[in-house]
N, C-alpha and C positions, 0 to 999 in steps of 0.2 A: 523598502517598498519595491514591488515589481511594477515595471512600467509597460512591458510588452511581452509577447510570447517567446522572445528569444532569451529571456532571463530564466530563472530556475524556480518556477512557482509550485512544483510538485514535490512534496515530502514523501519519500517511499522508504519504508522499513523492510529490510531484507534479512533473512535468517538462515539461508541454506547455501546453495552453490553460487549465489550472486555475491556473497561476502568476499572481502579481500582475501586472496589466496585460494578461493573456491574455483572449481572447475569452469564456471561460467562468469567469473568476475569481470570479464571484458565487456559484458553487457552494460556495465555502469560507467564505462569510459566516457569522459566528457561531462560527468555529473560532479557535483560538489560533495565530497565526503564530509559528514557532520559528526563523526565519531561513533563510538559504541553506545548502543541503547539496549533496552530490554522491554519486553511486554509481558503481561500476565497471561500465562497459559503454558501447558505442557507440550514440549517439542515431541513429536511422534514420528515414527517410521511406519509407512504403510506397508501392506502386504506385497506391493510391487516395487518397493524400494524408494519411493518418493517421500519427502518429509512434509509435515504440516504441523500447525499448532492447534491443539485442542483448547479453545478459549473458554470452555466450560469448566476446566480444572483451575481452581483459584489458589492463590498463595504459592504459586510455582512460577518461575521466570524462564523465559526463552531469550537468550542473548542474540543480538543481531547488530546491524549497522543502519544508520540513517543516511540517506542521500537526498540532496536537492537536485532536481533535474528539470529539463524542459519537456514539453509535450512530446517531442520526437523521441527522447529517451524513454519516456513512459510507453509509447507505442511499441518500441523495440522489445521491451520487457513484457508487455501485454501479449505480443505475438508469441513469445517464448512460453509464457505461462498458460495461455488459453488455446492456442491453435497449432503449435509446432508438435512434431512427433517426439520431442525431448521429454515431455511430461504428459500424463493423462489429461484429457480435457476436463479437469475437475477443479480448477481454481478460478475464483472470481475476485475482482478488485473490490476491496472493502476498506473500512477505516477501523483502526484499533488504537487504544491508549498505549503510549510509550513513555519511558523514563530514561533520562541520560544516566549512563553508568558512571558512578563516582568512585566506588570501591567494590569489594566483592559481596557486599550485603545487598540482597535484592528485596527491598521493601517497596511499597506502592503508595507513597504519600500523595494525596489528592492535590496538594499545593504545588507539586512538581510534575504533575501529569500533563502531557500534551498529546496530540493525536497525529497520526500519519496514515497514509495509504499503505495497505498490505494485501498480499494475495492470500486469500483464505480458501481452504479446501471446501469444495461444494459437498456438503453432507446431506442436504435434503433439497428437494425440488424448490425452485423459486416460484412463488405464486404470482401469477400475472393478474392482479386484482381487476384490471379493466376488462379482461377477457379478450383483449386485442393484442395480437403478437407484436404489432408495430408500436404499441405503447409500453412494452416491457422495459424494466430498468436497464439502462445502458450508460453506466457511469463514465466510460471512456468518451462517448459522444457528448455527454453533459459537461465534462471537463473542457473539451474543445469549444463548446458553445460558450461557456463561462469565459474562457480566455479570449475568444474572438470578440465577445461583447465588451471586454475591458481592455482592448488593445492599446488604448491611449490613456487609460486610467490607472491610478495607483491602487494596488492591493497587496496583501501579504499572502504567503502560502497558507496561513491559517484561515484567511478569508475563503480560499478555495476549499479547504477541508470542511468548514462550516456550511458552505453552499451544498456540497455533495452529501453531507450528513442529512441535511434537510431534504434534498432530492430523493435519497434512498428511503426515507420514512414515508414518502407519498404512496 
C-alpha cells in the first residue's frame, strides 16, 4: 500500500527511448523497474522518426518495460513527452492494458491483464465537452490532486489508475 506521495504510486509503461539501454533511459532514474511487459498494438515509426503505438491494431504486441515512480518522476517524463523539443508535442498521458512478459509468446489473456499509464500519440483532436478551456482533461493535474487528497491514506497504484480511468471518461 502507498502511504504518501514519496512512494511509487504511478505505473508507467515505456516502449521506446526510455527503456533500459535507450538513449533517454536516465529519465527513469529513481524509479522502480518492474520488468518487461507488453501491450496490444503495433509499434510504429512516424514520418519524423518518433515512435508510437497504434492501439487500433489488434493481436500484435509491443514490448516495453514497466516502472513504478513517484509524481516527480512522472512530471519529468511528462515534460519530455509533451513540451520539450525532443519530441513533437503530440503525446498525451493515457491508460493502456499491459501483460507481464513470461516467454516469447504474446497472448492477451483477460485474467492476466493489468493497466498502466502510457504516452499515446495524439491522433485526433481532444473534444472539450464542457466548451470551457479551463475544464479540459488534465490527467497530470488530476493525479496530483488524487495524491494530495490521499497524503495520509493507504492506496495502491491500481487505485490511482482506476481513478484516472473514471476521470478521463467524464
